[in-house]
Steps between C-alpha positions, in 0.01 A plus 500: 500500500654825388337842503533672161750775559613746228860519387539830687363345821733202472796734451401703813458174698844385396662839568342503850631154564850591394477820710387303805778245470766766453398767741227379743582137591852571624368747749188314613644338813667822619183707441298254705742443789585864544149630414694722257334726253651399155567852376740395222255247365220751500720741306575233246132401469422853391802513265367189325149652465326255727324786680354619173362178353133583572500869412491665156786693346332832558544454872858360479411129470546253215141389472563127503188430702389345825572142389858591417529653839378187684735282291791715616373511858476118516866462383624764751295348784650157428834648595385723784139551606606811695603668174170384352307658786679838448404480136131431583473789742664734251331387175174327569389705796647850488582566136203309363261700724643823360487378147137387532362775715740793494442829326703586193719722718557220751594249234746736340649596834545155647491218251815581295703531818354173625581324180859627512527396865571851608235457768353190654126471566320365805139421596367608840176318578524294823465655846592364845227257613292541185334215325625398161425727202315822574343402833531730804689779320595781743749715311307816400543765238323810624397736222642851515510787256710374200566157635496260799674432826595133563514363852564150629725202463532232230648154566681246289583740218695310229809695385447726795802720579639445151221642294487843348120498474222329692149414380304561820142416593321719744143595608378824359152500659340445839410139448751216543370301206667448161276754336697775687842366403724695253842432353790750497844522359726626777867584441753369751627849577164631609525691826366302797547161328728264683607137489411297808654172601627236260294175508722204569348226283519123480556499122544748212758650724666712236171679421489807733173531686440774753252712678414842346394785724302805399539803732265750340640442156365763257448394141348689209164400346698399195646210697159320490497185278170521324220678683437537870331182630631294209758320706321167508507477116871589495571237769305221342679533165840529665440190719389304197817593306705415818329164542595392146848626578516302826384190323788545252737550793375176657546318169860614499551383856341162419724461195805554723371245754432249219840537338685467832286197598565321175874561526513382864288193436740384228809560708392388852571127550317273745530121519724500205284692255387863446190606682353592159428128471268501797125521420427751771759741361388437149139582594598831659715605207229401244236691687732799522566494127131482416408779738780723373370463143142570621615817684688629199208453259251663741736795557570552128132478396399746766771743425391482140158635605666817623673551162171440313319754716247242632376484863747306718418567867329167567755304294785672686352389829461145371855472372632633828300238690628226275855609515495542877390135551750371242783706652441396856481129402790502261736674732404287796565191287832637391613530858374144558691365210819658628442345848710650782700708250185661387429623850845651528622829367776323307263463205261746339175305534421630844520852369262407217243378754531828703480711187195325352316565815574870462385499140167347621410739777671840442440796270320313230242340716286792610163358592489123489484403131225247573273799575561647154437165324184434699370852441554471124299173493221572751437868452 
């Protein structure tokens, strides 16, 4: 089973694989163990046009499309899911929101710089103690003459502290419901904006995640993404794009787990023969291979909907659900295949298990994807 990719898409996929093997993979262990932001890799990603794959030339991109972007993301995540997470926060959440909902002035101001890698984007949605998605939002944007004043604290902001701009969600009315939520583009240098504590995570440790604190941050009315009260629409589309991205990230992690498991099973000897000869190992590897192929096909077909301009919110939730289950099972099996070595930090499979959990539950998840799927069916 092969998804029909164009010659250009195959070339981008191969280019991303070579990039990942040359620049990302050699740094993956250090990035994880030191929780180090891979600044040099991010710079090279921009130099090789990976930040501009989705966006048209008029805004500094190369217009290759969303499917080309997820092909590249999968290859990069195979080498380091942390680097993949940085790419998702920047491209699928921040830049994509500006591209889809920004004014002409906002697009011209921010997108070329984001495609060049001059500034990194971040997405500020979650709040301390808040439910997933848009539940229990407390950050407010108080209207004033010519703009708004932002107050409150955001939590688990991907690319926090490294970003030059933040897409921020805040309440602009007296009610706490989603109908009062608006989206803003806030520059990192805004007076009163500060970075809170770093979040020390189990996985995706090279992906910076922080708190973001708003001490009466004044922003102009032109910082609104779309209209006031339109934040829910911005959020839903961004989360859908990020769910497809996270599914591609998971597919990359699963491919790494599969490759390492096959290699180990062929080399590891027990009772005078490689463990690859044991039926239990064969069953796990066969299931991993089938699930990897299924995840790829689901990701590619869903990404293609974005390029065709068709609705993709429900399908994005479905593919994220599918990839999450495949990722958790495949990486757990990879550790099992490696035995005691799999549980140690001497090999990479324990990192893959930690990282895949992050890809399932962090920035891309928002509300539980099951809610989106059920709503699309039962509404």
